[in-house]
N, C-alpha and C positions, 0 to 999 in steps of 0.2 A: 076290493083289496089290490094293493099295487102288484104289479105281475111283470116280469122281463119275460119276453117270448122267447121259448125254447126251441131248437132245431137247428140254429147255427152249424153245430157239430151233431151228425147222426149220433143218437145213443149209443150204437154199437161201437162207435170210435172213440169213447170215453174211457175204455176199459184200461187203458195203459196208464192216463193220467189218474183215474181214480186208484189204480194199486200204488203209483209213486205216492199221493196224497196220503194214502192210508198208512204207508209206513211212517211217512213224516209225522204224522199226529202221535204217534207212539211216543216220540219224544216228550210230547205235551202231557200225555197220559201218565208217563214217569216223573215228571215235574211234581203232580198231583199224588202219586203214589209216595214219593219221596218227601216232601215238604207240606203236605196238608193232612190234617188227623183225618183216619180212617173213618168211613161210614159203611154200616153194613150193605147197602145199596150199591156200592162203590161208585156213586157219584162225585167222590173226589177226584175220580180221574176223569169225568166228563168233560165236555166241552160246550160251549154255545156259540150261535152265529152273530157277529157284529157286522151290521150293515154299514157303521162309520170307517170300519178297517177292512172290508171285504175279506173278513179274516175268521178263522175258529179260534175262539179264546179258551184257554184253560182257565181253571179257577184261580183266585186270587190268593197269593201266598199271605202266612198270617204276618203282622207286621208293617212291612212295606207296600203290601197290597201289590205286588208286582204279578203279571199275568204273561204266561207266553203264548204265543198265537202262530197261526200258520195262514198267512194270506196267501189265497189258492190261485187268483189271478198269475203269480209269478213265483209261486212255491217258494216264499221266503218267509223263514221264522221271524217273530216279532217278539220284543219285552216291551210291554204295555204298563206305564204306571197307573196308579190308583186315581189320577184325573183323566185317564184316556189318552196319555200322551206317548207316542211311541219313543222309547227311549234308545234302542238299538234294535237293528235288524241285520238279517244275514240270507242271502240267496242261497238256496240248496241246489242250484244249477252247477252240475260237475263235483257236488262234494258226496261223501260217504254217510250212510247212515250212523256209524261210529263218530265221523266228524260233526254230523248234526248234535249228537249227545253232548260231544265234548265243548263244542261253541255254547251251546245252551246252558251248561253247568258253569261255564267260565262268565258268561253275561250276568247270570244271576248273582254269583259271586261278587262280580263288579258293582251292580247297582244296588246290592242289598250291603255294601260295605263291610263284605266278608261275613256274614251271618250266615246265609244259605250257601254253606261251604262243603253239604254232604255230596257225594257222588250220586248221580241218577240213578234209579233202581224202576225197571220196569214192572209194572203189576203181575206178569209171568202168565198170561192167557195165550194160549198158542194162536198162531195164524198161519195161513198157506205158506207154504215155502215161495220166497222171492229173491231174485238174485242181489237186491240191495241189502240181504242179510248176509251173503257171501262176499261182500265188498266192491259191489258194482257201484256207480255213482248215479247220482240223480239225473233225469234228463227232463227237461221243462217243455211241454208241449203247450204255449200259450193258448192258443184257440181252444183246445179241450179243456184246460183248466178253468178258463174264463166261462166257458158252457156250465162245469162242473159247479162254480161259483154260482151261477145263476139257479141250478137246480136247489142248490141249498139255501139260497136266499129266498126265492119261491116258496119254499117248504116250510121255512121259519115264519114267514109272514102268514102261512095258510094255518099252520098251528098255533100260533100265538093268538089267532082270531078264534079257533076251535076250543082252544083249552078252556077259556072261561066261561064258554056255553055247555062244557060237559062237566056232568057232576065227578068230583073225586079226582079230576085230572092234574097232573103234576107238572112240574115245569119242563119246557121244552129245552131238551138236551140232545147233544151228539153224543152217542157211545162210541168209544174207542175201539172196542173190540170187534164190532160188526160195521161201524163207519155209518150205522143210520143216524138219523135225527127223529125224536118222536117224542110223545106225551104219553104217559101211561095214567090211566084212570083205575085209582084203587075203589070198586065199587061197594066191597064189604069185607071186614076182617073177623079172624077167627077170636076165640077167646085169649089167646096170646097177643093180640094185636098184629098176626100177620095177615098179608093180603090171602082173601079167600076167594076173591072175584074181581079179575082185571079186565080192562079194555085197552088195548094198545093201538095208536094211531101214528104211523111216521111215513118216512121216505127212506128207503135203500137206495144205495148207489150202485147195487148190482152185487150179486153173491152166488152162491151154489144154485139157489132156485133159479134165478133169472141173471143172465149177464148183464143186462140193460138196468138202468134205474127203474124202480117201481115203488107205487104207494101201497100202503098196506093196513088193514083195519083187521085184527085178530083179537081174541079173546080166550079166557080161561076161567073156569073149566067148562067144556063143553056139555051141555045138559045129557042126561043118559038117557039112551034110546035113540039119539040123532043118527040118523044113517046118510052120510053126504051124497051116497050113490044114487039115493031115493029121488026120483023127480019132485021139485019143489021143497024138498027138506031144507033148504038153505035160504029161502028167499030170493025174492028179486032184486037185480042191482039195476040201477039206471045208467050204469057204466062199468067198466072192467070186468072180471070174472072172480069165480071161486077158485081157490087153491086148496087142495086137498092132499098133497103127499108131502109127507113129514110134517106139516102144521097145518090148520084149518084156518082159513080167514079169506077175506076178499083182498083182491088186488088189482091195481091199474097201471099196466106196464107203458113204460116211456113211449113206444112206439104208438100206442093208440092215443096216450095225451098230446104227443106232438102233432100227430095227425088230425087234431081236433080242428086245427085251423091257427089263426093268428093268436096273440097274446090273450085279448078278450075272451075267444072261444076257448083255450086252454083253461084259463082260470075256471070258467064258466063249467066245463068238463068236469074238473077236479071236484067242484064244488057238487056237481051231480053225484059223482061217485061217492062223497064224504057223505052227502046226505041220505044216500041210500044205504051205504054199506054200514055205517054206525049204527041203526037201528035194526038192521039185519044180525049183526053179530051180537049184540044186545039179547035179541030174541032166542039165540042159542045158548046163553050162559046157563048152567045148571045151578 
């Protein structure tokens, strides 16, 4: 697996850049909400990682196939055509969130010949309060953003390799609500065709559970009678630890992954974690 060594910027120093980028991709989620057909799992608002653009790209609009993206290295909004060519771009340095929405709406209007003329509407899920929502301007921390891009690029490569080997695994997507990139495996469905058993594997850039980035493997539902506090109830992990507060799953925190060594050692440490955390979670599913 191709891997970019992590740790040029300490994981604890990525919070500011993460929060800036998280607010920026809400513009892309709004493009999906406004211009794409809605689907039940809300994946019309989701994004994918593009190595070619070093960017997170939204879904293609019907007709023109335009995609709005965010190049993480310099926090620039992109408009990409169906052939993968960047047709327009705008740095967010010094821009407001309202300005980002306005520029994106105008760019789509121009490059669709006026067809994509609707004002952008956000999906509406709540996010933690942030100064950008009160008129503050984006600040670009290039080193931290480049490091954050490496986290997502590595995660996408690892998940793209894992998904084909995991029964029921879906597309690797970045979800704009929590900013995590993941694949969800549907292991069983009920009589109505809804998911009855799932396994999730992904990378969070940090949240209320952990301030630093972390890998997770979780499942639903947990088998009846499992008591996480009992020794041996959750199975052995080759790396990482079990998380039992608010949700149950295996996690590998950024400090442990970065501390594993060089790029090759980090990739091997992640493989060890996933190789033990996936079967350990499967064993807990009810």
